[in-house]
C-alpha positions as CSV (number, residue, x, y, z in Angstrom):
1,X,155.6,146.2,111.9
2,X,155.4,145.2,115.6
3,X,152.9,142.3,116.1
4,X,152.6,139.6,118.7
5,X,154.8,137.2,116.8
6,X,157.5,139.7,116.4
7,X,157.5,140.4,120.1
8,X,157.7,136.6,120.7
9,X,160.6,136.3,118.3
10,X,162.6,139.1,119.9
11,X,161.9,137.8,123.4
12,X,163.3,134.4,122.3
13,X,166.4,136.1,120.9
14,X,167.4,137.7,124.2
15,X,168.5,134.5,126.0
16,X,168.6,131.9,123.2
17,X,170.3,130.7,120.1
18,X,167.8,132.5,117.8
19,X,169.7,135.7,118.6
20,X,172.6,134.7,116.3
21,X,170.6,132.8,113.6
22,X,171.4,135.4,110.9
23,X,175.1,135.3,111.7
24,X,175.1,131.5,112.0
25,X,173.4,130.8,108.6
26,X,175.3,129.7,105.5
27,X,174.5,131.8,102.5
28,X,175.2,131.2,98.7
29,X,178.7,132.4,97.9
30,X,177.9,135.3,95.7
31,X,175.1,136.5,98.0
32,X,177.4,136.3,101.0
33,X,180.1,138.3,99.3
34,X,177.6,141.0,98.3
35,X,175.4,141.3,101.4
36,X,176.2,139.2,104.4
37,X,178.0,142.0,106.3
38,X,175.0,144.3,105.8
39,X,172.3,141.9,107.0
40,X,169.9,142.9,109.8
41,X,170.1,140.5,112.8
42,X,166.6,139.2,112.1
43,X,164.0,138.9,109.3
44,X,160.8,140.8,109.5
45,X,157.5,139.0,110.3
46,X,154.3,140.0,108.6
47,X,150.7,138.9,108.5
48,X,150.1,137.0,105.2
49,X,146.8,138.7,104.5
50,X,148.1,142.2,105.2
51,X,151.1,141.9,102.9
52,X,149.0,140.4,100.1
53,X,146.4,143.2,100.5
54,X,149.3,145.7,100.2
55,X,150.5,144.1,97.0
56,X,146.9,144.3,95.7
57,X,146.9,148.0,96.6
58,X,150.1,148.5,94.7
59,X,148.6,146.9,91.6
60,X,145.7,149.3,91.7
61,X,147.9,152.3,92.3
62,X,150.1,151.3,89.3
63,X,147.0,151.0,87.1
64,X,146.0,154.5,88.2
65,X,149.5,155.8,87.4
66,X,149.4,154.3,84.0
67,X,146.0,155.9,83.4
68,X,147.2,159.4,84.3
69,X,148.1,160.6,80.7
70,X,144.7,159.5,79.5
71,X,142.7,160.8,82.5
72,X,144.4,164.1,83.0
73,X,146.1,165.0,79.7
74,X,144.0,163.5,76.9
75,X,146.6,160.9,76.3
76,X,149.3,163.5,75.6
77,X,152.5,162.0,77.1
78,X,154.5,165.2,76.6
79,X,152.1,167.2,78.8
80,X,152.1,164.3,81.3
81,X,155.9,164.3,81.5
82,X,156.0,168.1,82.1
83,X,153.4,167.8,84.8
84,X,155.3,164.9,86.5
85,X,158.6,166.8,86.4
86,X,160.3,164.5,84.0
87,X,163.2,166.1,82.1
88,X,162.6,166.5,78.3
89,X,165.6,164.4,77.3
90,X,164.6,161.6,79.7
91,X,161.0,161.8,78.5
92,X,162.1,161.4,74.9
93,X,163.8,158.1,75.7
94,X,161.0,156.9,78.0
95,X,158.4,157.5,75.3
96,X,160.1,155.6,72.5
97,X,158.2,152.5,71.3
98,X,155.4,153.2,73.8
99,X,152.8,150.5,73.9
100,X,150.6,152.0,76.6
101,X,150.6,148.7,78.5
102,X,153.8,148.4,80.6
103,X,154.1,145.1,82.5
104,X,153.4,144.8,86.2
105,X,156.9,144.6,87.6
106,X,156.9,146.7,90.7
107,X,158.6,147.3,94.0
108,X,157.4,149.7,96.7
109,X,159.3,151.9,98.9
110,X,156.9,152.0,101.9
111,X,156.7,152.7,105.6
112,X,154.2,151.0,107.9
113,X,152.8,153.8,110.2
114,X,151.1,151.5,112.7
115,X,147.8,151.4,110.8
116,X,148.7,150.9,107.2
117,X,151.5,150.9,104.6
118,X,152.2,154.3,103.1
119,X,153.8,154.6,99.7
120,X,156.9,156.8,99.4
121,X,157.7,155.7,95.9
122,X,156.6,153.0,93.5
123,X,159.4,151.6,91.4
124,X,158.4,150.2,88.0
125,X,160.6,148.2,85.6
126,X,163.0,145.3,85.6
127,X,165.9,147.3,87.1
128,X,164.9,146.5,90.6
129,X,167.4,145.5,93.3
130,X,166.8,142.8,95.8
131,X,165.5,140.0,93.6
132,X,167.8,137.4,95.4
133,X,166.8,138.3,98.9
134,X,165.0,135.0,99.6
135,X,168.5,133.6,100.0
136,X,168.1,134.9,103.6
137,X,164.9,132.9,104.0
138,X,166.4,129.6,102.7
139,X,169.6,130.1,104.7
140,X,167.9,130.8,108.0
141,X,165.9,127.6,107.6
142,X,169.2,125.8,107.7
143,X,169.7,127.1,111.2
144,X,168.2,124.7,113.8
145,X,167.0,127.4,116.2
146,X,165.3,129.4,113.4
147,X,163.8,126.3,111.7
148,X,162.2,125.3,115.0
149,X,160.6,128.8,115.4
150,X,159.4,128.8,111.8
151,X,157.9,125.3,112.2
152,X,156.1,126.2,115.5
153,X,154.5,129.3,113.9
154,X,154.0,128.0,110.4
155,X,156.0,130.7,108.7
156,X,156.2,130.9,104.9
157,X,157.8,133.1,102.3
158,X,157.8,134.0,98.6
159,X,161.0,133.6,96.6
160,X,161.3,136.7,94.5
161,X,163.9,135.2,92.2
162,X,161.7,132.2,91.5
163,X,158.7,134.4,90.7
164,X,160.8,136.6,88.4
165,X,162.3,133.6,86.7
166,X,158.8,132.4,86.0
167,X,157.9,135.8,84.4
168,X,161.0,135.8,82.3
169,X,160.4,132.2,81.2
170,X,156.8,133.2,80.2
171,X,157.9,136.3,78.2
172,X,160.6,134.2,76.4
173,X,158.0,131.7,75.1
174,X,157.2,133.9,72.2
175,X,160.8,133.8,70.9
176,X,162.0,130.3,72.0
177,X,160.6,126.9,72.9
178,X,163.5,126.2,75.3
179,X,162.7,125.6,79.0
180,X,166.0,127.3,79.7
181,X,166.0,130.6,77.7
182,X,169.0,132.8,77.6
183,X,168.3,135.9,79.6
184,X,170.8,138.7,79.6
185,X,170.8,141.3,82.4
186,X,172.0,144.3,80.6
187,X,173.5,147.4,82.3
188,X,174.7,150.7,81.0
189,X,178.3,151.2,80.1
190,X,180.4,150.8,83.3
191,X,177.5,149.5,85.3
192,X,178.8,146.0,85.8
193,X,182.1,147.1,87.1
194,X,180.6,149.6,89.5
195,X,178.3,147.0,91.1
196,X,179.9,143.6,90.1
197,X,179.3,141.8,93.4
198,X,175.6,142.6,93.4
199,X,175.1,141.5,89.8
200,X,177.0,138.2,90.5
201,X,174.5,137.6,93.3
202,X,171.5,138.2,91.0
203,X,173.1,135.8,88.4
204,X,173.6,133.2,91.1
205,X,170.0,133.3,92.1
206,X,168.6,133.3,88.6
207,X,170.8,130.4,87.4
208,X,169.6,128.4,90.5
209,X,166.0,129.0,89.2
210,X,166.9,127.3,85.9
211,X,167.7,130.2,83.5
212,X,170.7,130.6,81.3
213,X,171.4,134.0,82.9
214,X,174.2,136.1,81.7
215,X,175.5,139.6,82.4
216,X,176.4,142.3,79.9
217,X,176.5,146.0,79.1
218,X,174.7,147.8,76.3
219,X,177.9,148.3,74.2
220,X,178.6,144.6,74.2
221,X,175.4,143.7,72.3
222,X,175.2,142.9,68.6
223,X,172.5,141.7,66.3
224,X,172.6,138.7,63.9
225,X,169.6,137.8,61.6
226,X,167.4,140.1,63.6
227,X,168.2,138.5,67.0
228,X,170.2,140.2,69.7
229,X,173.6,138.6,70.7
230,X,175.8,138.9,73.7
231,X,179.4,137.8,73.0
232,X,178.1,135.8,70.1
233,X,175.3,134.0,72.0
234,X,171.7,134.6,70.9
235,X,169.7,136.4,73.5
236,X,166.0,135.5,74.1
237,X,165.2,138.1,76.7
238,X,167.0,141.3,77.7
239,X,166.4,142.1,81.3
240,X,166.9,145.9,81.3
241,X,169.0,147.1,84.2
242,X,169.7,150.5,82.9
243,X,167.8,153.7,83.4
244,X,167.2,156.4,80.8
245,X,169.6,158.8,82.6
246,X,172.3,156.2,82.4
247,X,171.8,155.8,78.7
248,X,172.2,159.6,78.2
249,X,175.6,159.3,79.9
250,X,176.8,156.4,77.7
251,X,179.7,157.4,75.4
252,X,177.6,156.5,72.3
253,X,174.4,158.1,73.8
254,X,170.9,156.8,73.0
255,X,172.1,155.2,69.7
256,X,173.5,152.3,71.8
257,X,169.9,151.1,72.3
258,X,169.3,150.6,68.6
259,X,170.3,146.8,68.4
260,X,168.0,146.1,71.4
261,X,165.1,148.0,70.1
262,X,165.5,146.5,66.6
263,X,165.5,143.0,67.9
264,X,162.5,143.7,70.1
265,X,160.6,145.2,67.1
266,X,161.6,142.2,65.0
267,X,160.0,139.8,67.6
268,X,163.4,138.0,67.9
269,X,164.4,139.2,71.3
270,X,162.1,140.4,74.1
271,X,163.1,143.7,75.9
272,X,161.8,143.3,79.4
273,X,160.9,146.0,80.5
274,X,161.0,148.9,78.1
275,X,161.9,152.4,79.3
276,X,158.2,153.2,79.2
277,X,157.9,151.7,82.7
278,X,160.0,154.5,84.0
279,X,157.3,157.0,83.1
280,X,155.2,155.8,86.0
281,X,158.0,155.4,88.6
282,X,158.4,159.2,88.9
283,X,157.7,160.7,92.3
284,X,156.1,163.4,90.3
285,X,153.4,160.9,89.2
286,X,152.5,160.3,92.8
287,X,152.2,164.1,93.2
288,X,149.6,164.0,90.4
289,X,147.6,161.4,92.4
290,X,147.9,163.5,95.5
291,X,147.1,166.9,93.9
292,X,143.5,168.1,94.8
293,X,143.2,169.8,91.4
294,X,142.8,166.3,89.8
295,X,140.7,164.7,92.5
296,X,137.5,164.7,90.4
297,X,139.2,162.5,87.8
298,X,139.0,159.6,90.2
299,X,136.0,157.8,91.5
300,X,135.2,157.5,95.2
301,X,136.9,154.1,95.7
302,X,140.0,155.3,94.0
303,X,140.1,158.5,96.1
304,X,139.8,156.4,99.3
305,X,142.8,154.3,98.2
306,X,144.9,157.3,97.3
307,X,144.1,159.0,100.6
308,X,145.1,155.9,102.5
309,X,148.2,155.0,100.6
310,X,149.8,158.1,99.2
311,X,151.3,160.8,101.5
312,X,150.8,164.4,100.7
313,X,153.1,165.0,97.7
314,X,153.5,168.0,95.4
315,X,155.8,168.9,92.5
316,X,157.8,171.9,93.6
317,X,156.8,174.7,91.2
318,X,156.8,178.5,91.6
319,X,153.4,178.7,93.3
320,X,153.5,181.2,96.2
321,X,150.9,179.3,98.2
322,X,152.8,176.0,97.8
323,X,156.2,177.6,98.6
324,X,154.8,179.2,101.8
325,X,153.3,175.8,102.8
326,X,156.6,174.1,102.4
327,X,158.5,176.8,104.3
328,X,156.0,176.7,107.2
329,X,156.0,172.9,107.4
330,X,159.8,172.2,107.3
331,X,159.6,169.6,110.1
332,X,156.9,167.6,108.3
333,X,158.4,167.5,104.8
334,X,161.2,165.9,102.7
335,X,162.4,167.2,99.3
336,X,163.3,164.6,96.6
337,X,164.1,164.6,92.9
338,X,161.1,163.5,90.9
339,X,163.2,161.1,88.9
340,X,166.1,159.2,90.6
341,X,167.1,156.3,92.7
342,X,169.1,155.5,95.8
343,X,167.7,158.5,97.7
344,X,170.2,160.7,95.9
345,X,169.3,164.4,96.4
346,X,166.7,163.8,99.1
347,X,166.8,166.2,102.1
348,X,164.5,165.9,105.1
349,X,163.3,169.2,106.5
350,X,164.1,168.2,110.2
351,X,167.8,167.8,109.2
352,X,168.0,171.4,107.8
353,X,167.8,174.7,109.5
354,X,165.3,177.3,108.5
355,X,167.6,179.3,106.3
356,X,169.0,176.1,104.6
357,X,165.5,174.8,104.0
358,X,164.3,178.1,102.5
359,X,167.3,178.1,100.2
360,X,166.8,174.5,99.3
361,X,163.0,174.9,98.5
362,X,163.4,178.0,96.4
363,X,166.4,176.6,94.5
364,X,164.5,173.5,93.6
365,X,161.4,175.2,92.1
366,X,160.7,174.1,88.5
367,X,163.7,171.8,88.6
368,X,162.0,168.5,88.8
369,X,161.7,168.0,92.6
370,X,158.8,167.1,94.8
371,X,158.0,167.9,98.4
372,X,156.5,165.0,100.3
373,X,155.0,164.5,103.8
374,X,157.3,162.6,106.1
375,X,155.9,159.3,107.1
376,X,157.2,158.0,110.5
377,X,157.2,154.2,110.6
378,X,156.6,152.1,113.6
379,X,160.0,151.1,114.9
380,X,161.0,147.4,114.6
381,X,162.7,145.9,117.7
382,X,165.9,144.0,116.9
383,X,168.0,142.1,119.4
384,X,171.7,142.9,119.0
385,X,173.5,139.5,118.6
386,X,176.5,140.7,120.6
387,X,174.9,142.4,123.6
388,X,171.4,141.1,123.7
389,X,170.1,144.6,123.9
390,X,166.9,145.5,122.1
391,X,167.3,148.4,119.6
392,X,164.7,150.1,117.4
393,X,165.1,150.2,113.6
394,X,163.0,151.9,110.9
395,X,162.0,149.6,108.0
396,X,161.5,150.4,104.4
397,X,159.3,147.7,102.8
398,X,160.3,146.8,99.3
399,X,157.3,144.7,98.3
400,X,157.6,143.1,94.8
401,X,154.6,142.7,92.6
402,X,154.5,140.9,89.3
403,X,151.8,139.6,87.1
404,X,151.4,136.8,89.7
405,X,150.7,139.3,92.4
406,X,152.7,139.5,95.6
407,X,156.2,138.3,94.8
408,X,158.2,138.7,98.0
409,X,159.8,141.5,99.9
410,X,163.2,143.0,100.6
411,X,163.4,145.2,103.7
412,X,166.0,148.0,104.2
413,X,166.4,149.2,107.8
414,X,168.1,152.1,109.5
415,X,168.4,153.1,113.2
416,X,166.2,156.3,113.8
417,X,169.3,158.1,115.1
418,X,170.9,157.7,111.6
419,X,168.1,159.5,109.8
420,X,164.9,159.0,107.9
421,X,166.2,158.3,104.4
422,X,166.7,154.5,104.1
423,X,168.8,153.5,101.0
424,X,171.4,150.9,100.2
425,X,173.9,153.7,99.6
426,X,173.4,155.2,103.0
427,X,175.9,154.3,105.8
428,X,174.2,152.2,108.5
429,X,171.5,150.7,106.3
430,X,170.9,146.9,106.8
431,X,169.0,144.4,104.7
432,X,166.7,141.6,105.5
433,X,163.8,139.5,104.1
434,X,160.3,138.8,105.3
435,X,158.5,135.7,106.5
436,X,154.7,135.6,106.6
437,X,152.4,134.0,109.2
438,X,148.8,133.1,109.0
439,X,146.6,135.9,110.2
440,X,143.3,137.5,109.2
441,X,143.2,136.9,105.4
442,X,140.6,139.6,104.9
443,X,137.6,139.3,102.5
444,X,138.5,137.4,99.4
445,X,142.2,137.3,100.2
446,X,143.8,133.8,100.0
447,X,145.6,132.4,102.9
448,X,149.1,130.8,103.0
449,X,149.3,127.7,100.9
450,X,146.1,128.4,99.0
451,X,146.6,127.7,95.2
452,X,145.7,131.3,94.6
453,X,148.7,132.4,96.6
454,X,151.4,131.6,94.0
455,X,155.1,131.2,95.1
456,X,154.5,130.7,98.8
457,X,157.1,128.4,100.3
458,X,156.4,126.7,103.6
459,X,159.2,127.1,106.1
460,X,160.0,123.4,106.4
């Protein structure tokens, strides 16, 4: 978001050493190997009060999503999954061992439109990328030019890895008294090989936070005296990094989960988080919040929040009026799978011709897809470190929320000429972190450094 401090930062980049601060910084080895070539030339700067208010909004939206089966479908999860466009096989996995109280482990996909954040997707569950992004904050503070700017403007940041390590340490307390619990990040079969550098970077960050943090795949797990093991070592917490769809593709199928679920039921190893969290990360669930048919199920305050935060979103079904609306508003809509990640399958209407759009919309009916209003973010000015030219970038704000509230942010950015879909897998996407500055804290919202703002690190 463009604020006065951002403008000042960019101005100082044009003719000064701040311009190359990201390039000049020294990063942790595994983080550098995974991400350094893809870093945006500057971090983003955000009002502390505004980002924390957004995290509070996300918490309320999540509570609303979790309440949807009860509010709209008399607690019937099967009806909820159908309405949210979740495939029956995926739904069967997600609804195993349901507790009805999934933990608050969230990351937004959001654009700032100049007035407020708008929620494109709310990711829920422990399989969230970007936990180690505060390596950018710490590394930049080792660069003299940036450290000077940060000190002058009292910048601060929240270390997501540190916040998550605290959560994992807390959930491990019911199965171990160790201050250094063994946490296993567990992927689906083949997942570690496919993204090895990224997982090594997560491991590097979590070990630095004091955890015995190991990497494994579901087929490598065993069980001894009721406790899960990884290569013979007893596991206190499984940090799930697999999705339901990936388990369906495993050679052994869903049965590969049995040791994990048994140990979790036994109270010997904690599965954090269960697949239940994925029930509420569906884009189809946002469509239920947005759908006027269900508006009376929310009170006035909830409706105001939904209207402010959630773009117009509908599950694509064979409704003539909905189809005609989508066809008539191609330039304002994007079509996405209800369940998925990495922007796979997303097509923006402005990138398609009329005939292509008609074919796309009609072929996606009743196939688990949503149509969503396109949100155009305010461009972020970035100074090119080589030329000194100012270029505009679109920013996707991945704001983390845990039980402690705001837990840091990873930002993915793309030049407007390269499209509207910003994902790690997309060519041209760059990453950065966020620093906060003291602004208007808003009513009841703690300011930087306040004890009620956990995890805030002063930039010193």
